[in-house]
NUSERO-54270 format. One line per field, with one value per residue (C-alpha): residue number from 1; z, x, y. Coordinates in Angstrom, 3 decimals. Layout:
% residues N
k <- (NUM; ...) .
z <- (Z; ...) .
x <- (X; ...) .
y <- (Y; ...) .
END
This chain:
% residues 426
k <- (1; 2; 3; 4; 5; 6; 7; 8; 9; 10; 11; 12; 13; 14; 15; 16; 17; 18; 19; 20; 21; 22; 23; 24; 25; 26; 27; 28; 29; 30; 31; 32; 33; 34; 35; 36; 37; 38; 39; 40; 41; 42; 43; 44; 45; 46; 47; 48; 49; 50; 51; 52; 53; 54; 55; 56; 57; 58; 59; 60; 61; 62; 63; 64; 65; 66; 67; 68; 69; 70; 71; 72; 73; 74; 75; 76; 77; 78; 79; 80; 81; 82; 83; 84; 85; 86; 87; 88; 89; 90; 91; 92; 93; 94; 95; 96; 97; 98; 99; 100; 101; 102; 103; 104; 105; 106; 107; 108; 109; 110; 111; 112; 113; 114; 115; 116; 117; 118; 119; 120; 121; 122; 123; 124; 125; 126; 127; 128; 129; 130; 131; 132; 133; 134; 135; 136; 137; 138; 139; 140; 141; 142; 143; 144; 145; 146; 147; 148; 149; 150; 151; 152; 153; 154; 155; 156; 157; 158; 159; 160; 161; 162; 163; 164; 165; 166; 167; 168; 169; 170; 171; 172; 173; 174; 175; 176; 177; 178; 179; 180; 181; 182; 183; 184; 185; 186; 187; 188; 189; 190; 191; 192; 193; 194; 195; 196; 197; 198; 199; 200; 201; 202; 203; 204; 205; 206; 207; 208; 209; 210; 211; 212; 213; 214; 215; 216; 217; 218; 219; 220; 221; 222; 223; 224; 225; 226; 227; 228; 229; 230; 231; 232; 233; 234; 235; 236; 237; 238; 239; 240; 241; 242; 243; 244; 245; 246; 247; 248; 249; 250; 251; 252; 253; 254; 255; 256; 257; 258; 259; 260; 261; 262; 263; 264; 265; 266; 267; 268; 269; 270; 271; 272; 273; 274; 275; 276; 277; 278; 279; 280; 281; 282; 283; 284; 285; 286; 287; 288; 289; 290; 291; 292; 293; 294; 295; 296; 297; 298; 299; 300; 301; 302; 303; 304; 305; 306; 307; 308; 309; 310; 311; 312; 313; 314; 315; 316; 317; 318; 319; 320; 321; 322; 323; 324; 325; 326; 327; 328; 329; 330; 331; 332; 333; 334; 335; 336; 337; 338; 339; 340; 341; 342; 343; 344; 345; 346; 347; 348; 349; 350; 351; 352; 353; 354; 355; 356; 357; 358; 359; 360; 361; 362; 363; 364; 365; 366; 367; 368; 369; 370; 371; 372; 373; 374; 375; 376; 377; 378; 379; 380; 381; 382; 383; 384; 385; 386; 387; 388; 389; 390; 391; 392; 393; 394; 395; 396; 397; 398; 399; 400; 401; 402; 403; 404; 405; 406; 407; 408; 409; 410; 411; 412; 413; 414; 415; 416; 417; 418; 419; 420; 421; 422; 423; 424; 425; 426) .
z <- (-3.078; -1.149; -1.857; -5.414; -5.639; -6.360; -3.951; -4.514; -8.301; -8.430; -6.232; -8.021; -11.475; -10.260; -8.795; -11.907; -14.032; -11.865; -12.809; -9.787; -9.880; -8.392; -7.240; -6.743; -4.599; -3.671; -1.763; -4.293; -7.240; -9.374; -8.983; -9.758; -12.851; -14.350; -13.581; -15.281; -18.383; -17.933; -16.439; -13.248; -10.822; -11.051; -13.728; -13.173; -16.040; -17.311; -14.909; -17.409; -19.725; -16.835; -15.729; -19.252; -19.767; -16.494; -17.436; -20.953; -19.588; -17.096; -14.150; -12.850; -11.880; -10.439; -8.134; -5.591; -3.441; -0.480; -0.909; -3.738; -1.033; 0.539; -0.941; -1.191; 0.732; 1.006; 1.151; 0.749; 2.481; 0.217; 0.748; 0.610; 4.199; 4.025; 5.647; 7.238; 6.677; 9.815; 8.525; 11.066; 9.778; 9.125; 9.762; 9.159; 5.877; 7.332; 10.286; 8.042; 5.611; 8.366; 9.650; 6.175; 5.116; 8.450; 8.446; 4.832; 5.166; 5.145; 8.094; 8.002; 5.601; 5.975; 5.688; 4.537; 5.357; 3.046; 3.986; 6.332; 9.988; 13.101; 15.500; 17.660; 15.047; 13.544; 16.770; 17.230; 13.700; 14.287; 17.460; 15.528; 12.874; 15.503; 17.132; 14.036; 13.513; 15.697; 12.768; 10.827; 10.789; 10.023; 8.643; 8.246; 5.165; 4.474; 0.961; -0.128; -3.615; -5.408; -7.596; -11.197; -10.532; -8.632; -10.800; -10.893; -7.147; -6.355; -8.674; -7.444; -3.880; -2.669; 0.718; 2.099; 5.691; 7.082; 10.426; 12.103; 15.658; 14.501; 13.015; 11.002; 9.240; 8.589; 6.858; 4.695; 3.530; 2.866; 0.512; -1.221; -1.883; -3.015; -6.779; -6.065; -5.002; -2.277; 1.213; 3.624; 7.033; 9.553; 12.808; 15.097; 14.247; 16.229; 14.807; 11.253; 11.996; 13.527; 10.536; 8.240; 10.618; 10.875; 7.113; 6.372; 9.302; 8.326; 4.807; 6.200; 8.471; 5.548; 3.384; 6.226; 6.812; 3.096; 3.098; 6.155; 4.544; 1.245; 2.887; 4.670; 1.441; -0.301; 2.496; 2.409; -1.384; -1.603; -4.103; -2.316; -5.415; -5.202; -1.446; -1.610; -4.440; -2.299; 0.769; -1.158; -1.888; 1.821; 2.184; 5.491; 3.579; 0.093; -3.425; -2.940; 0.136; 0.189; -0.121; -2.659; -1.681; -2.350; -0.960; 1.471; 1.216; 0.223; -0.248; 3.466; 3.511; 5.355; 7.423; 8.593; 10.110; 11.764; 13.354; 14.640; 16.227; 17.655; 19.225; 20.671; 22.059; 23.727; 25.017; 26.141; 25.910; 28.217; 25.453; 25.092; 21.261; 20.264; 16.918; 14.875; 15.831; 15.136; 11.665; 10.873; 11.982; 9.964; 6.833; 7.285; 6.736; 4.115; 1.120; 1.953; 0.732; -2.826; -2.018; -0.027; -2.854; -5.365; -3.169; -2.856; -6.638; -7.994; -4.953; -4.040; -5.426; -5.439; -9.037; -10.414; -12.824; -12.048; -14.118; -12.272; -14.166; -12.570; -9.881; -9.183; -6.060; -8.156; -11.808; -13.138; -11.482; -11.979; -8.338; -6.674; -3.284; -0.649; -3.402; -2.045; -5.349; -4.836; -1.328; -2.879; -5.313; -2.448; -0.561; -3.630; -4.349; -0.805; -1.621; -4.686; -7.402; -10.716; -11.330; -14.692; -14.363; -16.589; -15.740; -18.331; -16.294; -13.435; -12.663; -12.102; -10.858; -7.857; -5.872; -5.282; -7.086; -5.519; -6.570; -9.385; -10.761; -14.454; -16.115; -19.589; -22.146; -22.575; -20.794; -23.529; -22.910; -19.144; -19.221; -21.606; -19.967; -16.754; -14.573; -13.415; -13.958; -11.105; -11.841; -9.061; -10.424; -12.323; -15.352; -17.879; -20.674; -18.937; -19.619; -23.365; -23.729; -26.300; -23.878; -26.627; -27.208; -23.445; -23.063; -25.914; -24.281; -20.787; -19.548; -17.555; -18.180; -14.609; -13.948; -10.400; -10.584; -7.164; -8.212; -9.852; -13.051; -15.260; -13.516; -16.625; -18.752; -16.419; -18.349; -21.634; -20.227; -18.594; -21.929; -23.474; -20.980; -18.319; -14.644; -13.003; -9.330; -7.558; -3.970; -2.265; -4.475; -3.976) .
x <- (4.510; 6.490; 10.219; 11.453; 15.091; 16.183; 13.876; 10.754; 11.065; 11.514; 8.486; 6.297; 7.103; 6.578; 3.103; 2.048; 3.172; 0.998; -2.049; -2.457; -3.051; 0.108; 0.547; 4.244; 5.202; 8.502; 9.170; 11.871; 10.153; 13.261; 13.113; 9.386; 9.888; 12.479; 10.440; 7.427; 9.640; 10.577; 14.025; 14.770; 17.322; 19.609; 20.491; 18.922; 18.497; 14.896; 13.733; 13.385; 11.263; 9.108; 8.436; 7.583; 5.291; 3.504; 2.907; 1.795; -0.809; -2.077; -1.224; 1.643; 1.316; 4.142; 3.452; 5.105; 1.971; 1.265; -2.435; -2.445; -2.305; -5.628; -7.661; -4.917; -5.575; -1.868; 0.991; 4.564; 7.232; 10.171; 12.919; 16.388; 17.295; 20.377; 23.580; 26.050; 29.793; 30.123; 27.429; 24.813; 21.263; 19.957; 16.215; 15.481; 13.608; 11.654; 10.359; 9.667; 7.629; 5.589; 4.794; 3.843; 1.643; -0.005; -2.645; -3.659; -4.226; -7.755; -8.891; -7.671; -4.833; -1.913; 1.570; 4.056; 7.591; 10.200; 12.924; 15.554; 14.853; 16.988; 15.259; 12.724; 11.891; 8.800; 6.813; 7.655; 6.418; 3.259; 2.513; 2.914; 0.439; -2.094; -1.778; -3.545; -6.023; -6.250; -7.262; -4.054; -1.614; 2.055; 3.716; 7.464; 8.404; 12.131; 13.445; 16.546; 16.878; 20.183; 21.386; 21.442; 18.786; 16.178; 13.073; 13.592; 14.307; 11.092; 8.915; 10.334; 11.499; 11.288; 10.091; 8.492; 8.843; 5.673; 6.209; 2.981; 1.741; -1.855; -2.363; -5.399; -3.314; -0.592; -3.192; -4.324; -0.777; -0.230; -3.234; -1.772; 1.493; -0.310; 0.409; 4.144; 3.700; 6.297; 6.369; 5.130; 6.780; 4.603; 6.052; 5.912; 7.603; 10.872; 11.310; 11.016; 13.577; 15.959; 15.486; 16.892; 19.774; 20.411; 20.541; 22.868; 25.186; 25.426; 26.476; 28.941; 30.556; 30.746; 32.543; 34.921; 35.703; 36.373; 38.822; 40.619; 40.975; 42.084; 44.875; 46.167; 45.961; 48.205; 50.771; 50.986; 50.825; 47.223; 44.657; 41.518; 39.341; 40.038; 39.517; 36.199; 34.918; 35.607; 33.985; 30.793; 30.402; 29.918; 26.093; 26.323; 27.758; 26.211; 26.952; 25.506; 27.574; 29.358; 32.871; 34.454; 37.639; 37.747; 38.196; 35.270; 31.655; 30.434; 27.256; 26.511; 23.767; 25.665; 27.619; 24.391; 23.095; 26.425; 26.340; 22.788; 23.735; 26.959; 25.048; 22.538; 25.461; 26.930; 23.667; 21.717; 23.719; 26.629; 29.157; 27.849; 27.933; 31.156; 31.567; 29.470; 31.551; 34.777; 33.589; 32.573; 35.942; 37.821; 35.853; 36.535; 40.227; 39.853; 39.976; 43.635; 44.505; 44.587; 47.083; 49.287; 49.327; 50.180; 53.070; 54.361; 54.272; 55.616; 57.225; 56.622; 53.307; 54.139; 54.014; 52.915; 49.991; 47.337; 44.209; 41.011; 38.475; 35.044; 34.142; 30.455; 29.230; 28.650; 27.940; 24.463; 24.130; 25.223; 25.501; 28.694; 27.025; 29.264; 31.188; 34.124; 36.057; 35.790; 37.248; 40.108; 40.685; 40.775; 43.311; 45.563; 45.252; 46.439; 49.655; 50.418; 49.012; 47.865; 44.551; 42.902; 39.396; 36.771; 33.313; 30.614; 27.653; 28.941; 27.056; 30.163; 28.092; 26.930; 30.183; 33.193; 36.108; 39.566; 42.135; 44.218; 41.560; 40.715; 37.747; 37.999; 35.493; 36.940; 39.098; 41.729; 42.024; 42.143; 45.077; 47.201; 50.571; 49.552; 52.106; 49.322; 45.597; 43.245; 39.864; 37.476; 33.962; 33.254; 31.451; 31.058; 32.513; 35.909; 36.087; 35.730; 38.349; 41.118; 43.985; 46.604; 45.522; 45.497; 49.056; 50.331; 48.842; 50.268; 53.706; 53.866; 51.539; 50.362; 46.687; 45.328; 41.933; 40.346; 37.144; 38.530; 36.646; 39.600; 40.301; 39.299; 41.748; 44.752; 46.824; 46.059; 46.902; 50.109; 51.087; 50.641; 53.123; 50.775; 51.508; 48.160; 47.485; 44.504; 43.332; 43.776; 46.670; 50.363) .
y <- (-21.793; -19.189; -18.836; -19.223; -20.181; -23.771; -25.594; -23.481; -23.396; -27.160; -27.837; -25.277; -26.666; -30.233; -29.648; -27.708; -30.651; -32.927; -30.864; -28.601; -24.861; -23.350; -19.775; -19.147; -16.147; -14.534; -11.317; -10.396; -8.697; -9.151; -12.931; -12.926; -10.757; -13.072; -16.172; -14.616; -14.496; -18.149; -17.477; -19.436; -17.916; -20.955; -23.482; -26.893; -29.384; -29.290; -26.585; -23.735; -25.914; -27.149; -23.574; -22.429; -25.438; -24.682; -21.050; -21.965; -24.393; -21.815; -24.054; -21.894; -18.229; -16.113; -13.183; -10.915; -10.619; -12.902; -12.061; -14.633; -17.324; -16.379; -19.234; -21.893; -25.113; -25.970; -23.461; -24.684; -22.613; -23.442; -20.895; -22.401; -21.525; -19.260; -20.486; -18.082; -18.308; -20.445; -22.860; -21.779; -21.287; -17.787; -18.050; -14.360; -14.935; -17.871; -15.843; -12.848; -14.916; -16.569; -13.091; -11.875; -14.798; -15.669; -12.899; -13.700; -17.457; -18.857; -20.974; -24.607; -23.819; -26.220; -24.712; -27.343; -26.282; -27.796; -25.309; -26.738; -25.959; -26.467; -28.849; -27.029; -24.373; -26.040; -25.940; -22.264; -21.509; -23.556; -21.571; -18.297; -19.438; -20.425; -16.997; -15.611; -18.441; -21.565; -23.805; -23.096; -26.018; -26.583; -29.698; -30.178; -32.194; -31.729; -32.277; -34.167; -32.696; -33.052; -30.195; -31.364; -34.033; -32.034; -32.615; -36.371; -36.431; -34.598; -36.684; -40.000; -39.421; -43.020; -41.818; -38.659; -37.490; -35.907; -34.230; -33.130; -32.825; -33.393; -36.889; -35.768; -33.115; -35.690; -37.879; -34.937; -34.236; -37.940; -37.828; -34.770; -36.648; -39.841; -39.318; -39.660; -43.288; -42.905; -44.362; -41.686; -41.721; -39.881; -38.581; -35.548; -32.254; -32.701; -36.215; -34.875; -32.170; -34.710; -37.021; -34.336; -33.685; -37.419; -38.023; -35.125; -35.750; -39.446; -38.398; -35.861; -38.445; -40.914; -38.343; -37.547; -41.220; -41.703; -38.793; -40.176; -43.608; -42.047; -40.045; -43.150; -45.189; -42.658; -42.965; -46.782; -47.158; -48.400; -47.112; -45.933; -46.355; -50.104; -50.147; -48.291; -50.513; -53.585; -52.003; -51.292; -55.000; -55.608; -55.716; -53.849; -50.858; -51.063; -49.902; -46.407; -45.551; -42.192; -43.590; -41.263; -39.450; -35.736; -32.250; -32.380; -31.310; -27.872; -25.896; -25.452; -28.116; -30.832; -28.333; -26.710; -29.946; -30.684; -27.245; -27.756; -31.089; -29.683; -26.790; -29.249; -31.247; -28.158; -26.674; -29.727; -32.954; -32.071; -32.842; -36.407; -36.188; -34.349; -36.159; -33.705; -30.683; -32.534; -33.593; -30.004; -28.630; -31.258; -30.386; -26.665; -27.361; -30.089; -27.740; -27.070; -30.584; -29.195; -26.469; -28.845; -31.419; -28.689; -27.557; -31.120; -31.455; -28.168; -26.531; -22.903; -21.634; -17.938; -16.723; -20.090; -20.443; -23.040; -23.761; -24.670; -26.787; -26.516; -23.979; -24.680; -26.432; -29.572; -30.512; -29.785; -26.378; -22.782; -21.780; -20.631; -20.205; -21.793; -23.586; -25.599; -25.214; -21.453; -21.877; -23.866; -20.992; -18.489; -20.617; -20.858; -17.136; -16.324; -18.176; -16.068; -18.340; -16.871; -18.665; -19.345; -20.807; -22.376; -23.716; -24.504; -23.167; -21.004; -17.801; -15.679; -12.739; -14.737; -14.544; -12.347; -13.993; -14.162; -11.576; -12.961; -15.329; -14.906; -16.592; -18.158; -19.400; -22.887; -25.414; -25.042; -21.307; -21.817; -24.270; -22.185; -21.586; -23.395; -25.149; -27.480; -28.064; -28.992; -30.591; -29.529; -30.170; -33.380; -31.946; -34.805; -32.662; -32.760; -36.493; -35.825; -33.071; -33.359; -33.919; -33.800; -30.217; -29.604; -30.914; -28.750; -25.638; -26.233; -25.253; -28.494; -31.478; -32.107; -32.912; -33.099; -34.830; -34.247; -36.046; -39.182; -38.339; -39.304; -42.626; -44.603; -42.583; -42.533; -45.106; -43.326; -39.901; -41.080; -42.613; -39.159; -37.727; -36.375; -36.734; -37.623; -36.895; -38.464; -38.197; -41.560; -42.667; -41.901) .
END
């Protein structure tokens, strides 16, 4: 395993649990040192225990040396591909790692790339490997792990994409994945890359459609939560469709695929597929819906105090990398808002916080003296808060639930004197 952040740690711990000998390598000695002490670089439910169990059994070894890969039959390249501020992929670490590991791989080693790649990259990487040793092979098997559910997602993926230009190598990797009892979908390298782009862009468009419908529902007096529930009962849409109104998508994952497809549209398709660029641009501005709704509710924001509940990318993780709630905070701070924030797991050292944002140890401390509280990450503990205590601490009992987490408690909370704001409801 090469690359030990969220993706690599999850895969390494999972294969060790399945009884394989796993050598997990990262070029960052600091990351390796902490992992050797059982400390993963990001919070993920169950991951710390899985890593410690793997080390205790002797199945999982962490190292900073690529020479450890010399006698491995399969090598997973599992760096979480960095995303720039404009959502384009930064492949620097991927190319560097291929250059570092290539000369140390034994003949017939199969490199399985799980890091996200823009279409066309896999064949370039395969050619580089074969420049060192013609029997080396590369397979692209993109992951669809969800933060907060990563171990379960990897163990029970439902389907596995195996992109390979050599059918014999594809069959070998299918045998490797056999214990997962998942449907293996074999295809060539560009098809596997496009599959990942297709899945993420489909989800991004679904989220964008939901936000469009939600905004129109609020204008005409409809409740989008009712509308979306009815839509999901249509078998052509389905109960698991991404039809939840919100502030857009964050994390860079979906944006990255939209950017790849938009670039492909501009460079090769003669503007035949402009939708992906338009969806990306719409989402870039979507976070401003929070600030606009706050202004509509309490007027000028300059000098106002707003509490933010939840700042991480999503519940079940500690990362603030490309967190949309953090972008919301930055937008509010630019308009003179005094921000008081609480998140149960956030790694506050991971990002530069906006000027004027103070971090507190509990939701009750964060809302003290606030003119308004905005729920941005749907941590389950927010549903169980003592809202009588919250109301007593706030200057004005206004709750803006951007995630719809409190939908089941709206009548109760309004009866307590709260004003509840939801996206998709006037």
